C-alpha positions as CSV (number, residue, x, y, z in Angstrom):
1,X,-38.5,72.6,16.6
2,X,-36.0,73.2,13.8
3,X,-34.7,76.4,15.5
4,X,-34.3,74.5,18.9
5,X,-32.3,71.8,17.2
6,X,-30.0,74.2,15.3
7,X,-29.4,76.8,18.0
8,X,-28.7,76.8,21.7
9,X,-31.8,76.5,24.0
10,X,-31.6,80.2,25.3
11,X,-31.1,81.7,21.9
12,X,-33.9,79.6,20.4
13,X,-36.3,80.7,23.2
14,X,-35.6,84.4,22.5
15,X,-36.1,84.1,18.8
16,X,-39.4,82.3,19.2
17,X,-40.7,85.0,21.6
18,X,-39.9,87.7,19.1
19,X,-41.6,85.9,16.3
20,X,-44.7,85.3,18.3
21,X,-45.0,88.9,19.7
22,X,-48.2,91.0,18.6
23,X,-47.8,93.8,16.0
24,X,-47.1,97.4,17.4
25,X,-49.8,100.1,16.9
26,X,-49.0,103.5,15.4
27,X,-48.4,106.5,17.7
28,X,-51.6,108.3,16.6
29,X,-53.7,105.3,17.6
30,X,-51.9,104.6,20.9
31,X,-53.1,106.3,24.1
32,X,-50.7,108.0,26.5
33,X,-51.1,105.1,28.9
34,X,-50.5,102.7,26.2
35,X,-47.4,104.7,25.1
36,X,-45.9,104.4,28.5
37,X,-46.6,100.7,28.4
38,X,-45.0,100.5,25.1
39,X,-41.9,102.3,26.4
40,X,-41.7,99.9,29.3
41,X,-42.0,97.0,26.9
42,X,-39.3,98.5,24.7
43,X,-37.0,98.9,27.7
44,X,-37.8,95.3,28.7
45,X,-37.1,94.2,25.1
46,X,-33.7,96.0,25.1
47,X,-32.8,94.4,28.3
48,X,-33.9,91.1,26.8
49,X,-31.7,91.8,23.8
50,X,-28.7,92.5,26.0
51,X,-29.3,89.3,27.9
52,X,-29.8,87.5,24.5
53,X,-26.4,88.9,23.3
54,X,-24.8,87.7,26.5
55,X,-26.4,84.3,26.1
56,X,-25.1,84.1,22.5
57,X,-21.6,84.9,23.6
58,X,-21.8,82.3,26.3
59,X,-23.3,79.8,23.9
60,X,-20.4,80.4,21.5
61,X,-17.9,79.7,24.2
62,X,-19.6,76.4,25.1
63,X,-19.6,73.4,22.8
64,X,-22.8,73.0,20.8
65,X,-24.1,69.6,21.5
66,X,-25.7,68.0,18.4
67,X,-29.3,67.3,18.6
68,X,-30.2,63.5,18.8
69,X,-31.2,62.1,15.4
70,X,-33.8,59.5,15.2
71,X,-32.8,56.5,13.2
72,X,-35.6,54.2,12.1
73,X,-34.9,50.5,12.7
74,X,-33.9,48.5,9.7
75,X,-36.6,46.2,8.3
76,X,-35.6,42.6,8.7
77,X,-36.8,40.3,6.0
78,X,-39.0,37.5,7.3
79,X,-37.2,34.1,7.6
80,X,-38.2,31.6,4.8
81,X,-40.6,29.0,5.9
82,X,-39.0,25.6,5.9
83,X,-41.4,22.8,5.3
84,X,-41.5,20.2,8.1
85,X,-39.6,17.0,7.5
86,X,-41.5,13.8,7.3
87,X,-40.9,11.4,10.1
88,X,-38.5,8.6,9.4
89,X,-40.3,5.4,8.9
90,X,-38.7,2.4,10.7
91,X,-39.3,-0.8,8.8
92,X,-40.2,-3.9,10.5
93,X,-38.5,-7.3,9.8
94,X,-41.4,-8.3,7.6
95,X,-41.1,-5.1,5.5
96,X,-37.3,-5.5,4.9
97,X,-38.0,-8.5,2.6
98,X,-39.7,-6.1,0.1
99,X,-36.6,-3.9,-0.3
100,X,-34.7,-4.3,-3.7
101,X,-31.0,-5.4,-3.4
102,X,-28.5,-2.6,-3.4
103,X,-26.2,-4.2,-6.0
104,X,-26.9,-6.8,-8.6
105,X,-24.0,-9.2,-9.3
106,X,-23.5,-9.7,-13.0
107,X,-23.2,-13.2,-14.4
108,X,-19.7,-14.5,-15.2
109,X,-18.6,-14.3,-18.8
110,X,-18.3,-17.4,-20.9
111,X,-14.5,-17.1,-21.2
112,X,-14.1,-17.1,-17.4
113,X,-16.4,-20.1,-17.0
114,X,-14.3,-22.0,-19.6
115,X,-11.1,-21.0,-17.8
116,X,-12.4,-22.2,-14.4
117,X,-13.7,-25.5,-15.9
118,X,-10.3,-26.1,-17.6
119,X,-8.4,-25.3,-14.4
120,X,-10.6,-27.7,-12.4
121,X,-10.0,-30.4,-15.1
122,X,-6.2,-29.9,-15.0
123,X,-6.2,-29.9,-11.2
124,X,-8.0,-33.2,-11.2
125,X,-5.7,-34.7,-13.8
126,X,-2.6,-33.5,-12.0
127,X,-3.8,-34.9,-8.7
128,X,-4.4,-38.3,-10.4
129,X,-1.0,-38.3,-12.2
130,X,0.8,-37.3,-9.0
131,X,-0.9,-40.1,-7.1
132,X,0.0,-42.6,-9.8
133,X,3.6,-41.3,-9.8
134,X,3.9,-41.7,-6.0
135,X,2.6,-45.2,-6.2
136,X,5.1,-46.0,-9.0
137,X,8.0,-44.5,-7.0
138,X,7.1,-46.6,-4.0
139,X,7.0,-49.8,-6.1
140,X,10.4,-48.9,-7.7
141,X,12.0,-48.3,-4.4
142,X,10.8,-51.7,-3.2
143,X,12.4,-53.3,-6.3
144,X,15.7,-51.5,-5.6
145,X,15.7,-52.7,-2.1
146,X,15.1,-56.3,-3.2
147,X,17.9,-56.0,-5.8
148,X,20.3,-54.6,-3.3
149,X,19.6,-57.5,-1.0
150,X,20.2,-60.0,-3.8
151,X,23.5,-58.3,-4.7
152,X,24.7,-58.5,-1.1
153,X,23.9,-62.2,-1.1
154,X,25.7,-62.8,-4.4
155,X,28.8,-60.9,-3.2
156,X,28.8,-62.8,0.0
157,X,28.5,-66.1,-1.8
158,X,31.3,-65.2,-4.2
159,X,33.6,-64.3,-1.4
160,X,32.9,-67.5,0.4
161,X,33.6,-69.4,-2.9
162,X,36.9,-67.7,-3.3
163,X,37.9,-68.6,0.3
164,X,36.8,-72.2,-0.3
165,X,38.8,-72.6,-3.5
166,X,41.9,-71.1,-2.0
167,X,41.7,-73.5,1.0
168,X,41.1,-76.5,-1.3
169,X,44.1,-75.7,-3.5
170,X,46.3,-75.2,-0.5
171,X,45.1,-78.5,1.0
172,X,46.0,-80.3,-2.3
173,X,49.4,-78.5,-2.5
174,X,48.4,-76.3,-5.4
175,X,48.0,-72.5,-5.9
176,X,44.7,-70.7,-6.5
177,X,44.8,-68.0,-9.2
178,X,41.7,-65.7,-8.9
179,X,39.8,-64.7,-12.0
180,X,40.7,-61.4,-13.8
181,X,38.8,-58.3,-12.9
182,X,36.0,-57.2,-15.3
183,X,35.8,-53.6,-14.2
184,X,38.5,-50.9,-13.7
185,X,38.5,-47.4,-12.2
186,X,40.7,-45.1,-14.3
187,X,41.9,-41.6,-13.1
188,X,43.7,-39.0,-15.2
189,X,47.0,-37.7,-13.7
190,X,48.3,-35.2,-16.2
191,X,47.0,-32.0,-17.8
192,X,46.9,-31.1,-21.4
193,X,50.5,-30.0,-21.9
194,X,53.2,-32.2,-23.5
195,X,50.9,-35.1,-24.3
196,X,51.3,-37.1,-27.5
197,X,48.3,-37.3,-29.9
198,X,47.6,-41.0,-29.4
199,X,47.3,-41.0,-25.6
200,X,45.4,-37.7,-25.8
201,X,42.9,-39.4,-28.2
202,X,42.6,-42.4,-25.9
203,X,41.9,-40.2,-22.8
204,X,39.3,-38.3,-24.9
205,X,37.5,-41.6,-25.8
206,X,37.5,-42.6,-22.1
207,X,35.9,-39.2,-21.2
208,X,39.0,-38.2,-19.2
209,X,39.0,-34.5,-20.3
210,X,40.6,-32.9,-17.2
211,X,43.1,-33.7,-14.6
212,X,41.7,-35.9,-11.7
213,X,38.8,-37.0,-13.7
214,X,37.7,-40.6,-13.0
215,X,35.6,-43.2,-14.9
216,X,34.6,-46.8,-14.6
217,X,35.6,-48.9,-17.7
218,X,34.6,-52.5,-18.6
219,X,37.8,-54.5,-19.2
220,X,38.3,-56.4,-22.4
221,X,41.1,-56.9,-24.9
222,X,40.6,-53.5,-26.6
223,X,40.2,-51.5,-23.3
224,X,43.3,-53.2,-21.8
225,X,45.4,-52.2,-24.9
226,X,44.3,-48.6,-24.6
227,X,45.1,-48.5,-20.9
228,X,48.6,-49.9,-21.7
229,X,49.2,-47.0,-24.2
230,X,47.9,-44.2,-22.0
231,X,49.4,-45.7,-18.8
232,X,52.1,-42.9,-18.2
233,X,49.3,-40.3,-18.0
234,X,46.7,-42.3,-16.1
235,X,46.3,-44.7,-13.2
236,X,43.7,-47.5,-12.7
237,X,42.7,-50.1,-10.3
238,X,40.1,-52.9,-9.7
239,X,37.3,-51.9,-7.4
240,X,35.7,-54.4,-5.0
241,X,32.4,-54.4,-3.1
242,X,34.1,-53.2,0.1
243,X,35.1,-49.7,-1.1
244,X,31.7,-49.2,-2.7
245,X,30.0,-50.2,0.6
246,X,32.2,-47.6,2.4
């Protein structure tokens, strides 16, 4: 088998025949008939050798095909045995009540509880105070409306009285002199440059610090004297109810 694998088929067959041929007897022991047979065999062997040499030459010219090699299959390790999974158990509605809660809510700290209680108390207090303030504002607005109506009545009555006195004096051949004003509106006309110290001080007392500033001043003997001193730098008049209404 090894010779067949290593050599060509024809060469291997000849070598095997020669190895398996029987031993040749000596000439003394061989009979004449046997000698002739041996000669024929030797001639046949020479012919075979010539054929063998020719076959070897032809085999050298041809490509020597390698003999097939047997490769044993690799041993595959057995797959690990995976234990079978247990079937999933579907809980009924009655069984769900026995399940523990997923998250436990911690109790609020004492500081947070105090803060919430204080905030609720302040909210209640603010709501009560805002309600009381709204009630007080509504009552004050009603009082202001009543006072305004009374002032209108007083102004209307004073105007009617002035008209009556003027007509009465005219009917008797006299002149009616109205009462002096008790309120004046003062406006500053000059800036801060080239003003003497005394008028500057008077305008400062009247809160006339800038040009075009205006104030209401109650008229009396002292205020009239101050207006007379600062008159070149200010102007004043006597307001009535009509301009204020406008």
